N, CA, C and O of each residue as an XYZ file, in Angstrom:
400
protein
N      -5.056      9.066    -11.392
C      -4.567      9.643    -10.154
C      -4.529     11.165    -10.249
O      -4.658     11.856     -9.238
N      -4.353     11.681    -11.449
C      -4.321     13.135    -11.596
C      -5.651     13.780    -11.230
O      -5.686     14.957    -10.869
N      -6.731     13.037    -11.317
C      -8.050     13.565    -10.995
C      -8.443     13.347     -9.534
O      -9.480     13.839     -9.088
N      -7.632     12.624     -8.805
C      -7.954     12.326     -7.402
C      -7.870     13.578     -6.543
O      -7.060     14.469     -6.801
N      -8.716     13.638     -5.518
C      -8.655     14.743     -4.563
C      -7.344     14.718     -3.800
O      -6.762     15.763     -3.506
N      -6.886     13.516     -3.481
C      -5.611     13.368     -2.791
C      -5.024     12.003     -3.121
O      -5.744     11.055     -3.436
N      -3.700     11.926     -3.040
C      -2.973     10.678     -3.246
C      -2.067     10.490     -2.039
O      -1.296     11.379     -1.679
N      -2.170      9.335     -1.430
C      -1.379      9.053     -0.234
C      -0.554      7.802     -0.484
O      -1.085      6.763     -0.877
N       0.749      7.911     -0.254
C       1.664      6.776     -0.371
C       1.836      6.208      1.029
O       2.365      6.871      1.921
N       1.386      4.976      1.211
C       1.424      4.361      2.539
C       2.368      3.170      2.520
O       2.255      2.283      1.675
N       3.293      3.164      3.457
C       4.188      2.026      3.663
C       3.874      1.433      5.024
O       3.536      2.151      5.965
N       3.991      0.121      5.119
C       3.753     -0.555      6.392
C       5.100     -1.020      6.933
O       5.776     -1.850      6.326
N       5.474     -0.471      8.082
C       6.754     -0.807      8.693
C       6.750     -0.302     10.128
O       6.092      0.689     10.444
N       7.474     -0.975     10.976
C       7.605     -0.507     12.364
C       8.618      0.635     12.466
O       8.582      1.414     13.418
N       9.511      0.734     11.494
C      10.571      1.742     11.497
C      10.340      2.729     10.350
O      10.686      2.449      9.203
N       9.759      3.875     10.668
C       9.417      4.862      9.643
C      10.642      5.367      8.894
O      10.560      5.648      7.698
N      11.773      5.487      9.573
C      12.983      6.010      8.930
C      13.465      5.113      7.787
O      14.065      5.596      6.826
N      13.205      3.827      7.891
C      13.676      2.909      6.851
C      12.893      3.060      5.551
O      13.306      2.520      4.525
N      11.793      3.770      5.570
C      10.952      3.931      4.377
C      11.050      5.312      3.741
O      10.469      5.534      2.679
N      11.764      6.239      4.356
C      11.814      7.610      3.847
C      12.340      7.701      2.421
O      11.760      8.405      1.595
N      13.423      7.003      2.121
C      14.030      7.089      0.791
C      13.100      6.535     -0.286
O      12.923      7.157     -1.334
N      12.512      5.377     -0.035
C      11.633      4.787     -1.051
C      10.368      5.617     -1.233
O       9.875      5.751     -2.353
N       9.846      6.167     -0.164
C       8.667      7.023     -0.299
C       9.003      8.303     -1.054
O       8.193      8.780     -1.849
N      10.182      8.863     -0.820
C      10.604     10.060     -1.540
C      10.703      9.777     -3.040
O      10.343     10.625     -3.856
N      11.186      8.596     -3.402
C      11.268      8.225     -4.815
C       9.883      8.126     -5.450
O       9.678      8.589     -6.572
N       8.948      7.533     -4.748
C       7.585      7.410     -5.274
C       6.954      8.792     -5.422
O       6.320      9.069     -6.440
N       7.115      9.656     -4.435
C       6.558     11.006     -4.516
C       7.185     11.796     -5.659
O       6.489     12.548     -6.340
N       8.481     11.637     -5.876
C       9.158     12.321     -6.991
C       8.615     11.814     -8.325
O       8.384     12.606     -9.239
N       8.411     10.515     -8.442
C       7.846      9.938     -9.659
C       6.445     10.502     -9.927
O       6.122     10.876    -11.054
N       5.634     10.557     -8.895
C       4.288     11.109     -9.047
C       4.328     12.573     -9.476
O       3.558     12.993    -10.340
N       5.238     13.359     -8.863
C       5.371     14.776     -9.229
C       5.741     14.936    -10.699
O       5.266     15.859    -11.362
N       6.581     14.046    -11.209
C       6.957     14.098    -12.633
C       5.737     13.948    -13.541
O       5.756     14.371    -14.697
N       4.693     13.350    -13.012
C       3.469     13.138    -13.785
C       2.346     14.072    -13.344
O       1.176     13.833    -13.641
N       2.713     15.135    -12.634
C       1.741     16.144    -12.230
C       0.821     15.716    -11.104
O      -0.280     16.248    -10.964
N       1.262     14.759    -10.299
C       0.436     14.253     -9.199
C       1.088     14.616     -7.872
O       2.212     14.203     -7.586
N       0.380     15.384     -7.078
C       0.880     15.735     -5.743
C       0.433     14.652     -4.770
O      -0.720     14.222     -4.794
N       1.328     14.226     -3.937
C       0.993     13.184     -2.978
C       1.625     13.446     -1.634
O       2.509     14.292     -1.501
N       1.166     12.718     -0.646
C       1.757     12.759      0.684
C       2.157     11.338      1.056
O       1.630     10.369      0.510
N       3.090     11.226      1.986
C       3.574      9.909      2.399
C       3.269      9.677      3.868
O       3.227     10.605      4.676
N       3.058      8.411      4.185
C       2.761      8.029      5.562
C       3.301      6.623      5.787
O       3.199      5.761      4.914
N       3.871      6.402      6.957
C       4.294      5.056      7.357
C       3.377      4.620      8.484
O       3.184      5.344      9.460
N       2.820      3.438      8.338
C       1.882      2.898      9.317
C       2.501      1.647      9.919
O       2.949      0.760      9.193
N       2.526      1.575     11.230
C       3.026      0.370     11.911
C       1.940     -0.701     11.877
O       0.764     -0.396     12.075
N       2.324     -1.945     11.628
C       1.314     -2.998     11.536
C       0.662     -3.351     12.867
O      -0.388     -3.993     12.888
N       1.263     -2.945     13.965
C       0.773     -3.277     15.304
C       0.514     -4.770     15.381
O       1.442     -5.556     15.189
N      -0.698     -5.184     15.653
C      -0.981     -6.608     15.791
C      -1.679     -7.175     14.556
O      -2.183     -8.298     14.584
N      -1.708     -6.399     13.476
C      -2.385     -6.836     12.254
C      -1.371     -7.263     11.213
O      -0.184     -6.956     11.317
N      -1.851     -7.971     10.216
C      -1.005     -8.318      9.076
C      -0.810     -7.068      8.217
O      -1.516     -6.073      8.384
N       0.145     -7.130      7.308
C       0.376     -6.010      6.385
C      -0.881     -5.764      5.558
O      -1.285     -4.618      5.363
N      -1.495     -6.836      5.072
C      -2.716     -6.692      4.286
C      -3.833     -6.014      5.063
O      -4.487     -5.107      4.547
N      -4.058     -6.444      6.300
C      -5.079     -5.812      7.136
C      -4.746     -4.354      7.416
O      -5.636     -3.504      7.448
N      -3.472     -4.067      7.616
C      -3.050     -2.691      7.881
C      -3.335     -1.804      6.673
O      -3.819     -0.683      6.832
N      -3.040     -2.291      5.467
C      -3.323     -1.522      4.252
C      -4.823     -1.308      4.057
O      -5.261     -0.212      3.709
N      -5.600     -2.358      4.281
C      -7.054     -2.222      4.142
C      -7.621     -1.243      5.162
O      -8.513     -0.458      4.840
N      -7.108     -1.285      6.391
C      -7.569     -0.360      7.426
C      -7.208      1.079      7.070
O      -8.013      1.990      7.266
N      -5.997      1.286      6.545
C      -5.584      2.638      6.144
C      -6.459      3.129      4.994
O      -6.845      4.297      4.966
N      -6.773      2.252      4.053
C      -7.652      2.626      2.947
C      -9.029      3.023      3.439
O      -9.607      4.001      2.965
N      -9.554      2.270      4.385
C     -10.865      2.601      4.948
C     -10.819      3.904      5.728
O     -11.732      4.723      5.629
N      -9.756      4.098      6.504
C      -9.617      5.322      7.305
C      -9.609      6.562      6.432
O     -10.196      7.583      6.789
N      -8.941      6.475      5.284
C      -8.821      7.627      4.390
C      -9.878      7.618      3.283
O      -9.835      8.442      2.369
N     -10.827      6.679      3.372
C     -11.908      6.549      2.392
C     -11.366      6.520      0.972
O     -11.844      7.233      0.090
N     -10.356      5.677      0.771
C      -9.705      5.570     -0.533
C     -10.690      5.060     -1.577
O     -11.438      4.113     -1.337
N     -10.677      5.701     -2.733
C     -11.508      5.254     -3.841
C     -10.834      4.154     -4.635
O     -11.501      3.406     -5.350
N      -9.515      4.046     -4.516
C      -8.749      3.035     -5.241
C      -7.482      2.732     -4.449
O      -6.784      3.641     -4.000
N      -7.197      1.459     -4.286
C      -5.959      1.015     -3.654
C      -5.036      0.540     -4.767
O      -5.368     -0.397     -5.493
N      -3.882      1.178     -4.904
C      -2.889      0.813     -5.913
C      -1.702      0.234     -5.173
O      -1.172      0.864     -4.258
N      -1.280     -0.960     -5.561
C      -0.156     -1.563     -4.853
C       0.627     -2.484     -5.768
O       0.114     -2.981     -6.770
N       1.866     -2.696     -5.405
C       2.690     -3.671     -6.104
C       2.243     -5.068     -5.711
O       1.843     -5.307     -4.571
N       2.314     -5.978     -6.654
C       1.928     -7.367     -6.381
C       3.170     -8.228     -6.483
O       3.696     -8.452     -7.574
N       3.628     -8.701     -5.365
C       4.842     -9.500     -5.336
C       4.528    -10.858     -4.740
O       3.624    -10.994     -3.916
N       5.261    -11.833     -5.152
C       5.073    -13.154     -4.555
C       6.396    -13.608     -3.952
O       7.473    -13.151     -4.335
N       6.277    -14.502     -3.018
C       7.431    -15.108     -2.365
C       7.439    -16.577     -2.758
O       6.640    -17.005     -3.591
N       8.318    -17.332     -2.173
C       8.340    -18.759     -2.470
C       6.994    -19.372     -2.084
O       6.304    -18.873     -1.194
N       6.636    -20.446     -2.758
C       5.339    -21.089     -2.483
C       5.244    -21.544     -1.031
O       4.179    -21.441     -0.423
N       6.337    -22.043     -0.470
C       6.317    -22.489      0.912
C       6.059    -21.321      1.858
O       5.236    -21.419      2.768
N       6.766    -20.218      1.637
C       6.582    -19.052      2.503
C       5.157    -18.514      2.396
O       4.541    -18.174      3.406
N       4.634    -18.439      1.167
C       3.261    -17.969      0.974
C       2.271    -18.895      1.675
O       1.313    -18.432      2.294
N       2.502    -20.200      1.578
C       1.589    -21.166      2.179
C       1.596    -21.045      3.707
O       0.545    -21.109      4.345
N       2.772    -20.871      4.280
C       2.883    -20.812      5.734
C       2.510    -19.446      6.305
O       1.796    -19.360      7.304
N       2.989    -18.398      5.679
C       2.824    -17.059      6.236
C       1.790    -16.206      5.520
O       1.362    -15.175      6.038
N       1.387    -16.639      4.321
C       0.473    -15.813      3.546
C       1.227    -14.651      2.928
O       2.457    -14.613      2.965
N       0.507    -13.722      2.371
C       1.143    -12.568      1.764
C       0.146    -11.431      1.662
O      -1.065    -11.653      1.632
N       0.662    -10.207      1.609
C      -0.215     -9.031      1.546
C      -1.040     -9.029      0.265
O      -2.225     -8.695      0.299
N      -0.435     -9.398     -0.867
C      -1.161     -9.392     -2.139
C      -2.348    -10.354     -2.077
O      -3.469     -9.988     -2.430
N      -2.099    -11.559     -1.636
C      -3.178    -12.550     -1.536
C      -4.260    -12.071     -0.572
O      -5.451    -12.214     -0.849
N      -3.849    -11.509      0.549
C      -4.806    -11.032      1.547
C      -5.680     -9.917      0.963
O      -6.896     -9.913      1.155
N      -5.064     -8.986      0.260
C      -5.823     -7.885     -0.343
C      -6.822     -8.435     -1.354
O      -7.980     -8.018     -1.362
N      -6.396     -9.361     -2.204
C      -7.296     -9.923     -3.205
C      -8.495    -10.622     -2.568
O      -9.602    -10.564     -3.103
N      -8.285    -11.274     -1.442
C      -9.373    -11.990     -0.776
C     -10.298    -11.076      0.016
O     -11.469    -11.403      0.210
N      -9.788     -9.927      0.480
C     -10.541     -9.126      1.447
C     -10.846     -7.694      1.039
O     -11.375     -6.938      1.854
N     -10.542     -7.298     -0.161
C     -10.707     -5.890     -0.555
C     -12.039     -5.638     -1.262
O     -12.086     -4.863     -2.217
N     -13.097     -6.262     -0.823
C     -14.385     -6.106     -1.493
C     -14.964     -4.702     -1.366
O     -15.853     -4.338     -2.135
N     -14.484     -3.906     -0.416
C     -15.041     -2.578     -0.188
C     -14.534     -1.521     -1.157
O     -15.133     -0.452     -1.272
N     -13.429     -1.804     -1.860
C     -12.893     -0.783     -2.775
C     -12.140     -1.447     -3.903
O     -11.643     -2.562     -3.750
N     -12.050     -0.768     -5.043
C     -11.291     -1.315     -6.162
C      -9.799     -1.361     -5.854
O      -9.283     -0.550     -5.085
N      -9.117     -2.330     -6.471
C      -7.677     -2.504     -6.283
C      -7.024     -2.596     -7.647
O      -7.503     -3.311     -8.527
N      -5.922     -1.868     -7.823
C      -5.100     -1.958     -9.019
C      -3.760     -2.531     -8.596
O      -3.044     -1.919     -7.804
N      -3.416     -3.700     -9.117
C      -2.155     -4.361     -8.771
C      -1.179     -4.225     -9.923
O      -1.557     -4.373    -11.086
N       0.076     -3.944     -9.603
C       1.139     -3.851    -10.601
C       2.245     -4.813    -10.206
O       2.618     -4.900     -9.036
N       2.764     -5.530    -11.184
C       3.835     -6.475    -10.882
C       5.030     -6.170    -11.747
O       6.050     -6.851    -11.652
């Protein structure tokens, strides 16, 4: 990430104010490692979180998508799906680094 032209921290939420604190923590962590970044909150509109992240990556021509990989209960994942699963199935256009 230190060699990247830019680093963007993207959160998906309808309420941007609810993400300010967590984004500030991520930006502070990156700064501690010599990485300058910017933060953005994207509303999912009519898309899933996974589709919203992929669209943001395409819009910014991201060379790498880095994201946390979390799972929910098997029933919830089966019924509603999940962003991690969606990214793994649909991120053929760019590399993905998942952290759990």
